[in-house]
SEZAPA-231395 format. One record per atom (N, C-alpha, C): chain; x negated, y negated, z negated; residue number from 1; atom name. Coordinates in pm, whole numbers, plus 50000, padded with zeros to 5 digits. Example, Ala and Ser with C-alpha at 12.3 -4.5 7.8 and 13.67 -1.06 7.14 Angstrom:
BEGIN
> mol|east|north|up|seq|atom
> A|48681|50569|49220|1|N
> A|48770|50450|49220|1|CA
> A|48680|50330|49220|1|C
> A|48715|50225|49292|2|N
> A|48633|50106|49286|2|CA
> A|48710|49997|49213|2|C
This chain:
BEGIN
> mol|east|north|up|seq|atom
> A|40728|50684|91332|1|N
> A|40829|50758|91265|1|CA
> A|40958|50720|91331|1|C
> A|41058|50793|91322|2|N
> A|41177|50773|91385|2|CA
> A|41250|50663|91306|2|C
> A|41325|50569|91370|3|N
> A|41403|50463|91311|3|CA
> A|41532|50508|91273|3|C
> A|41598|50400|91226|4|N
> A|41736|50434|91185|4|CA
> A|41849|50468|91276|4|C
> A|41821|50441|91408|5|N
> A|41916|50477|91517|5|CA
> A|41869|50595|91578|5|C
> A|41787|50683|91522|6|N
> A|41709|50795|91596|6|CA
> A|41808|50903|91630|6|C
> A|41775|50977|91731|7|N
> A|41851|51090|91772|7|CA
> A|41753|51194|91798|7|C
> A|41791|51326|91760|8|N
> A|41710|51442|91776|8|CA
> A|41807|51544|91853|8|C
> A|41748|51641|91914|9|N
> A|41831|51741|91982|9|CA
> A|41770|51877|91983|9|C
> A|41857|51971|92008|10|N
> A|41814|52118|92028|10|CA
> A|41862|52143|92176|10|C
> A|41802|52251|92230|11|N
> A|41844|52291|92366|11|CA
> A|41920|52413|92358|11|C
> A|41993|52456|92468|12|N
> A|42062|52583|92471|12|CA
> A|41991|52702|92464|12|C
> A|41880|52707|92514|13|N
> A|41794|52825|92509|13|CA
> A|41672|52793|92409|13|C
> A|41663|52886|92316|14|N
> A|41578|52862|92191|14|CA
> A|41433|52830|92254|14|C
> A|41372|52730|92215|15|N
> A|41236|52688|92264|15|CA
> A|41128|52698|92133|15|C
> A|41092|52818|92087|16|N
> A|41003|52838|91990|16|CA
> A|40871|52888|92026|16|C
> A|40773|52873|91947|17|N
> A|40653|52939|91973|17|CA
> A|40669|53067|91899|17|C
> A|40686|53175|91966|18|N
> A|40730|53300|91902|18|CA
> A|40635|53365|91835|18|C
> A|40509|53345|91855|19|N
> A|40402|53412|91766|19|CA
> A|40346|53324|91657|19|C
> A|40386|53215|91651|20|N
> A|40358|53109|91548|20|CA
> A|40457|53131|91412|20|C
> A|40428|53078|91303|21|N
> A|40502|53102|91197|21|CA
> A|40620|53004|91194|21|C
> A|40711|53038|91123|22|N
> A|40846|52935|91115|22|CA
> A|40793|52812|91078|22|C
> A|40713|52792|90962|23|N
> A|40649|52667|90926|23|CA
> A|40580|52599|91037|23|C
> A|40498|52652|91116|24|N
> A|40423|52580|91226|24|CA
> A|40523|52537|91323|24|C
> A|40627|52608|91357|25|N
> A|40727|52564|91454|25|CA
> A|40804|52444|91404|25|C
> A|40840|52439|91273|26|N
> A|40910|52330|91218|26|CA
> A|40813|52214|91217|26|C
> A|40692|52244|91175|27|N
> A|40572|52115|91166|27|CA
> A|40566|52047|91299|27|C
> A|40609|52112|91408|28|N
> A|40584|52042|91545|28|CA
> A|40682|51916|91539|28|C
> A|40794|51922|91474|29|N
> A|40876|51823|91464|29|CA
> A|40807|51707|91376|29|C
> A|40758|51748|91274|30|N
> A|40708|51663|91173|30|CA
> A|40588|51591|91246|30|C
> A|40518|51656|91333|31|N
> A|40407|51584|91396|31|CA
> A|40461|51491|91500|31|C
> A|40566|51500|91565|32|N
> A|40617|51412|91640|32|CA
> A|40654|51275|91582|32|C
> A|40699|51283|91438|33|N
> A|40735|51189|91353|33|CA
> A|40617|51131|91292|33|C
> A|40494|51190|91292|34|N
> A|40376|51157|91217|34|CA
> A|40302|51041|91296|34|C
> A|40201|50978|91220|35|N
> A|40126|50870|91283|35|CA
> A|40021|50902|91362|35|C
> A|39956|51023|91337|36|N
> A|39831|51070|91387|36|CA
> A|39852|51135|91534|36|C
> A|39979|51187|91561|37|N
> A|39988|51235|91683|37|CA
> A|39948|51397|91689|37|C
> A|39994|51454|91796|38|N
> A|39971|51605|91794|38|CA
> A|39829|51638|91822|38|C
> A|39757|51557|91912|39|N
> A|39624|51586|91938|39|CA
> A|39530|51555|91817|39|C
> A|39553|51453|91747|40|N
> A|39459|51430|91620|40|CA
> A|39489|51546|91519|40|C
> A|39623|51580|91523|41|N
> A|39668|51696|91421|41|CA
> A|39610|51826|91457|41|C
> A|39593|51853|91582|42|N
> A|39540|51971|91639|42|CA
> A|39387|51984|91594|42|C
> A|39337|51869|91607|43|N
> A|39180|51865|91582|43|CA
> A|39163|51835|91432|43|C
> A|39274|51833|91349|44|N
> A|39274|51818|91212|44|CA
> A|39173|51704|91170|44|C
> A|39196|51586|91233|45|N
> A|39127|51473|91203|45|CA
> A|39169|51389|91093|45|C
> A|39307|51420|91042|46|N
> A|39362|51348|90933|46|CA
> A|39418|51445|90842|46|C
> A|39342|51499|90740|47|N
> A|39382|51605|90663|47|CA
> A|39507|51562|90571|47|C
> A|39504|51440|90517|48|N
> A|39607|51383|90427|48|CA
> A|39735|51390|90505|48|C
> A|39733|51334|90625|49|N
> A|39846|51335|90728|49|CA
> A|39910|51464|90756|49|C
> A|39799|51563|90768|50|N
> A|39851|51687|90803|50|CA
> A|39914|51766|90674|50|C
> A|39872|51738|90566|51|N
> A|39934|51785|90441|51|CA
> A|40065|51719|90413|51|C
> A|40070|51598|90444|52|N
> A|40222|51529|90422|52|CA
> A|40317|51593|90528|52|C
> A|40268|51619|90654|53|N
> A|40360|51673|90753|53|CA
> A|40394|51799|90719|53|C
> A|40311|51893|90679|54|N
> A|40342|52034|90635|54|CA
> A|40443|52037|90512|54|C
> A|40419|51942|90417|55|N
> A|40510|51931|90318|55|CA
> A|40647|51885|90358|55|C
> A|40653|51809|90464|56|N
> A|40786|51765|90512|56|CA
> A|40838|51881|90589|56|C
> A|40775|51957|90658|57|N
> A|40825|52080|90729|57|CA
> A|40872|52182|90633|57|C
> A|40808|52200|90527|58|N
> A|40846|52292|90411|58|CA
> A|40987|52241|90351|58|C
> A|40995|52104|90343|59|N
> A|41116|52051|90263|59|CA
> A|41241|52076|90387|59|C
> A|41220|52050|90494|60|N
> A|41316|52070|90594|60|CA
> A|41370|52221|90598|60|C
> A|41256|52302|90589|61|N
> A|41285|52452|90595|61|CA
> A|41369|52491|90493|61|C
> A|41340|52445|90365|62|N
> A|41432|52463|90246|62|CA
> A|41564|52410|90260|62|C
> A|41576|52291|90309|63|N
> A|41699|52214|90327|63|CA
> A|41789|52305|90414|63|C
> A|41736|52380|90510|64|N
> A|41832|52445|90595|64|CA
> A|41838|52601|90566|64|C
> A|41773|52645|90458|65|N
> A|41776|52781|90401|65|CA
> A|41672|52882|90468|65|C
> A|41565|52824|90510|66|N
> A|41452|52913|90557|66|CA
> A|41328|52914|90486|66|C
> A|41343|52876|90343|67|N
> A|41223|52876|90264|67|CA
> A|41165|53006|90229|67|C
> A|41236|53113|90261|68|N
> A|41184|53254|90234|68|CA
> A|41115|53323|90356|68|C
> A|41130|53247|90467|69|N
> A|41069|53309|90599|69|CA
> A|40962|53232|90656|69|C
> A|40914|53116|90598|70|N
> A|40814|53042|90639|70|CA
> A|40685|53101|90718|70|C
> A|40652|53207|90656|71|N
> A|40523|53279|90710|71|CA
> A|40544|53366|90817|71|C
> A|40674|53410|90848|72|N
> A|40708|53499|90959|72|CA
> A|40693|53438|91081|72|C
> A|40650|53516|91182|73|N
> A|40647|53479|91315|73|CA
> A|40795|53430|91363|73|C
> A|40822|53313|91423|74|N
> A|40947|53263|91448|74|CA
> A|41032|53357|91547|74|C
> A|40939|53433|91623|75|N
> A|41006|53521|91730|75|CA
> A|41063|53644|91667|75|C
> A|41030|53679|91541|76|N
> A|41077|53793|91468|76|CA
> A|41208|53767|91410|76|C
> A|41245|53638|91396|77|N
> A|41384|53620|91335|77|CA
> A|41499|53650|91428|77|C
> A|41620|53676|91375|78|N
> A|41746|53689|91444|78|CA
> A|41754|53560|91505|78|C
> A|41834|53562|91624|79|N
> A|41876|53438|91705|79|CA
> A|41930|53324|91621|79|C
> A|42011|53362|91532|80|N
> A|42075|53263|91440|80|CA
> A|41983|53178|91368|80|C
> A|41891|53252|91309|81|N
> A|41782|53184|91230|81|CA
> A|41682|53109|91317|81|C
> A|41667|53162|91440|82|N
> A|41574|53088|91538|82|CA
> A|41646|52949|91567|82|C
> A|41778|52954|91577|83|N
> A|41831|52820|91609|83|CA
> A|41829|52730|91486|83|C
> A|41826|52781|91364|84|N
> A|41811|52708|91244|84|CA
> A|41682|52652|91247|84|C
> A|41582|52723|91287|85|N
> A|41433|52667|91297|85|CA
> A|41435|52556|91383|85|C
> A|41491|52546|91492|86|N
> A|41503|52439|91589|86|CA
> A|41575|52318|91524|86|C
> A|41674|52349|91457|87|N
> A|41757|52245|91386|87|CA
> A|41656|52173|91269|87|C
> A|41587|52250|91202|88|N
> A|41495|52206|91095|88|CA
> A|41374|52126|91168|88|C
> A|41331|52164|91291|89|N
> A|41231|52084|91349|89|CA
> A|41298|51952|91382|89|C
> A|41406|51949|91451|90|N
> A|41471|51825|91474|90|CA
> A|41488|51744|91348|90|C
> A|41529|51790|91238|91|N
> A|41551|51717|91127|91|CA
> A|41421|51634|91070|91|C
> A|41300|51695|91108|92|N
> A|41187|51631|91077|92|CA
> A|41168|51494|91129|92|C
> A|41253|51463|91237|93|N
> A|41248|51330|91292|93|CA
> A|41347|51224|91201|93|C
> A|41413|51288|91117|94|N
> A|41507|51189|91034|94|CA
> A|41615|51123|91131|94|C
> A|41684|51220|91196|95|N
> A|41771|51143|91301|95|CA
> A|41914|51112|91226|95|C
> A|41981|51009|91282|96|N
> A|42108|50979|91240|96|CA
> A|42205|51044|91319|96|C
> A|42165|51100|91433|97|N
> A|42251|51171|91535|97|CA
> A|42179|51294|91570|97|C
> A|42234|51414|91554|98|N
> A|42179|51532|91599|98|CA
> A|42265|51589|91720|98|C
> A|42186|51608|91828|99|N
> A|42272|51662|91963|99|CA
> A|42229|51801|91964|99|C
> A|42337|51882|91970|100|N
> A|42314|52038|91983|100|CA
> A|42376|52090|92111|100|C
> A|42295|52137|92188|101|N
> A|42341|52206|92313|101|CA
> A|42364|52352|92294|101|C
> A|42484|52394|92299|102|N
> A|42551|52533|92293|102|CA
> A|42483|52606|92163|102|C
> A|42481|52560|92053|103|N
> A|42411|52609|91927|103|CA
> A|42468|52750|91885|103|C
> A|42604|52781|91913|104|N
> A|42657|52911|91884|104|CA
> A|42634|53001|91997|104|C
> A|42594|52959|92110|105|N
> A|42576|53076|92225|105|CA
> A|42482|53197|92178|105|C
> A|42545|53308|92198|106|N
> A|42487|53431|92160|106|CA
> A|42472|53475|92015|106|C
> A|42544|53400|91924|107|N
> A|42532|53422|91787|107|CA
> A|42642|53531|91754|107|C
> A|42610|53607|91657|108|N
> A|42730|53700|91598|108|CA
> A|42809|53608|91503|108|C
> A|42933|53659|91470|109|N
> A|43016|53591|91387|109|CA
> A|42955|53549|91270|109|C
> A|42890|53622|91186|110|N
> A|42832|53588|91060|110|CA
> A|42734|53482|91067|110|C
> A|42654|53481|91196|111|N
> A|42547|53376|91227|111|CA
> A|42622|53244|91237|111|C
> A|42740|53255|91315|112|N
> A|42815|53142|91362|112|CA
> A|42861|53074|91230|112|C
> A|42910|53154|91144|113|N
> A|42976|53092|91014|113|CA
> A|42864|53023|90926|113|C
> A|42736|53096|90924|114|N
> A|42627|53015|90856|114|CA
> A|42598|52901|90924|114|C
> A|42584|52896|91061|115|N
> A|42556|52774|91125|115|CA
> A|42666|52664|91089|115|C
> A|42787|52711|91081|116|N
> A|42887|52596|91069|116|CA
> A|42872|52537|90925|116|C
> A|42844|52636|90829|117|N
> A|42824|52579|90696|117|CA
> A|42706|52481|90686|117|C
> A|42602|52506|90765|118|N
> A|42471|52413|90783|118|CA
> A|42509|52278|90843|118|C
> A|42596|52287|90947|119|N
> A|42634|52163|91021|119|CA
> A|42737|52084|90929|119|C
> A|42823|52150|90872|120|N
> A|42904|52064|90787|120|CA
> A|42828|52005|90666|120|C
> A|42725|52062|90620|121|N
> A|42636|52004|90508|121|CA
> A|42573|51889|90574|121|C
> A|42512|51895|90696|122|N
> A|42441|51790|90751|122|CA
> A|42545|51670|90776|122|C
> A|42663|51689|90809|123|N
> A|42766|51582|90827|123|CA
> A|42783|51508|90688|123|C
> A|42796|51600|90580|124|N
> A|42814|51544|90441|124|CA
> A|42688|51443|90414|124|C
> A|42567|51481|90456|125|N
> A|42463|51409|90424|125|CA
> A|42451|51293|90517|125|C
> A|42539|51258|90604|126|N
> A|42544|51147|90671|126|CA
> A|42481|51154|90823|126|C
> A|42455|51276|90865|127|N
> A|42396|51298|90991|127|CA
> A|42527|51316|91087|127|C
> A|42529|51245|91211|128|N
> A|42644|51265|91301|128|CA
> A|42596|51400|91371|128|C
> A|42680|51473|91425|129|N
> A|42657|51605|91490|129|CA
> A|42736|51585|91612|129|C
> A|42669|51611|91732|130|N
> A|42751|51599|91862|130|CA
> A|42715|51748|91922|130|C
> A|42811|51823|91935|131|N
> A|42802|51958|92008|131|CA
> A|42845|51948|92140|131|C
> A|42764|52029|92229|132|N
> A|42816|52054|92360|132|CA
> A|42825|52219|92354|132|C
> A|42947|52276|92347|133|N
> A|42972|52409|92307|133|CA
> A|43091|52453|92380|133|C
> A|43079|52581|92430|134|N
> A|43194|52646|92480|134|CA
> A|43280|52736|92400|134|C
> A|43231|52766|92273|135|N
> A|43292|52841|92186|135|CA
> A|43409|52756|92119|135|C
> A|43526|52758|92148|136|N
> A|43638|52657|92112|136|CA
> A|43664|52689|91965|136|C
> A|43669|52827|91916|137|N
> A|43695|52844|91781|137|CA
> A|43586|52786|91685|137|C
> A|43457|52783|91745|138|N
> A|43350|52729|91671|138|CA
> A|43370|52580|91655|138|C
> A|43403|52512|91759|139|N
> A|43408|52367|91786|139|CA
> A|43545|52319|91700|139|C
> A|43634|52400|91710|140|N
> A|43776|52346|91640|140|CA
> A|43751|52359|91502|140|C
> A|43678|52445|91436|141|N
> A|43654|52443|91291|141|CA
> A|43571|52347|91235|141|C
> A|43497|52273|91330|142|N
> A|43386|52177|91295|142|CA
> A|43424|52036|91314|142|C
> A|43494|52012|91420|143|N
> A|43488|51891|91487|143|CA
> A|43603|51799|91435|143|C
> A|43575|51687|91414|144|N
> A|43669|51572|91383|144|CA
> A|43742|51519|91508|144|C
> A|43667|51510|91613|145|N
> A|43721|51476|91744|145|CA
> A|43656|51561|91859|145|C
> A|43737|51584|91951|146|N
> A|43695|51680|92068|146|CA
> A|43720|51617|92193|146|C
> A|43618|51626|92276|147|N
> A|43637|51574|92425|147|CA
> A|43625|51711|92508|147|C
> A|43733|51724|92592|148|N
> A|43724|51850|92674|148|CA
> A|43692|51796|92823|148|C
> A|43601|51855|92893|149|N
> A|43558|51830|93025|149|CA
> A|43588|51958|93112|149|C
> A|43640|51927|93233|150|N
> A|43661|52019|93328|150|CA
> A|43602|51986|93446|150|C
> A|43502|52060|93509|151|N
> A|43413|52016|93623|151|CA
> A|43379|51872|93640|151|C
> A|43315|51838|93505|152|N
> A|43266|51703|93510|152|CA
> A|43364|51590|93471|152|C
> A|43496|51614|93458|153|N
> A|43587|51525|93437|153|CA
> A|43653|51529|93291|153|C
> A|43661|51413|93220|154|N
> A|43724|51421|93089|154|CA
> A|43880|51447|93116|154|C
> A|43935|51560|93042|155|N
> A|44073|51594|93070|155|CA
> A|44152|51575|92928|155|C
> A|44077|51563|92818|156|N
> A|44145|51540|92695|156|CA
> A|44044|51491|92600|156|C
> A|44098|51408|92498|157|N
> A|44020|51369|92381|157|CA
> A|44109|51334|92271|157|C
> A|44060|51376|92144|158|N
> A|44133|51356|92044|158|CA
> A|44101|51451|91914|158|C
> A|44183|51448|91820|159|N
> A|44172|51548|91706|159|CA
> A|44195|51697|91771|159|C
> A|44115|51799|91699|160|N
> A|44122|51930|91756|160|CA
> A|44264|51978|91795|160|C
> A|44358|51957|91696|161|N
> A|44492|52018|91706|161|CA
> A|44555|51957|91827|161|C
> A|44551|51831|91848|162|N
> A|44597|51759|91968|162|CA
> A|44539|51813|92095|162|C
> A|44427|51828|92102|163|N
> A|44354|51874|92207|163|CA
> A|44398|52020|92252|163|C
> A|44400|52095|92149|164|N
> A|44432|52228|92172|164|CA
> A|44576|52250|92236|164|C
> A|44662|52162|92206|165|N
> A|44799|52177|92241|165|CA
> A|44821|52094|92384|165|C
> A|44707|52018|92431|166|N
> A|44720|51940|92537|166|CA
> A|44750|52043|92668|166|C
> A|44857|52006|92755|167|N
> A|44869|52099|92857|167|CA
> A|44769|52102|92967|167|C
> A|44695|52008|92981|168|N
> A|44585|51995|93083|168|CA
> A|44460|52092|93021|168|C
> A|44445|52091|92889|169|N
> A|44339|52187|92843|169|CA
> A|44384|52321|92856|169|C
> A|44523|52349|92823|170|N
> A|44572|52490|92840|170|CA
> A|44564|52528|92985|170|C
> A|44597|52460|93078|171|N
> A|44587|52483|93206|171|CA
> A|44443|52515|93251|171|C
> A|44356|52423|93206|172|N
> A|44213|52454|93259|172|CA
> A|44141|52572|93200|172|C
> A|44184|52592|93077|173|N
> A|44115|52701|93005|173|CA
> A|44178|52844|92980|173|C
> A|44319|52820|92991|174|N
> A|44382|52942|92963|174|CA
> A|44467|52976|93093|174|C
> A|44456|52908|93188|175|N
> A|44519|52956|93314|175|CA
> A|44661|52902|93304|175|C
> A|44704|52823|93223|176|N
> A|44845|52775|93210|176|CA
> A|44915|52845|93096|176|C
> A|45035|52792|93070|177|N
> A|45117|52832|92965|177|CA
> A|45194|52982|93009|177|C
> A|45205|53076|92919|178|N
> A|45266|53200|92966|178|CA
> A|45407|53192|92951|178|C
């Protein structure tokens, strides 16, 4: 099981088993944290462990608002909910830090707003959230601290308002001041 300094992550491109249920996709994360391991779980050699892991997957699904879609094929969900499935799967590892690579990419405004609510709630629960994200509006509404990179070089770091007004950031991302 993951320890107190654990880290979990999601990827920029959704990585789900599209034809499997939401619950089964989330349970993959629980299996990584389990004692039996994926092979023993696939062979159903420890039914008590399997029941515990599925209960944990259900709990994480409820935590992130997916309780009503557990039996749906994950690939049938809108992109925003697919990203939340990945977050639920990562939460099964009990991370202290959640790394999210482009979580808002391709999402509609309403999906981004729901994702922001979820990420704020996770922060309230004590989980650190590190975003790699190009959607600056999304980042600025969530972040306590922002680091801006340009071609692999850090050009600014600090609170969102300070970073937004930094001339180097404006030059790099807005083409200079008008």
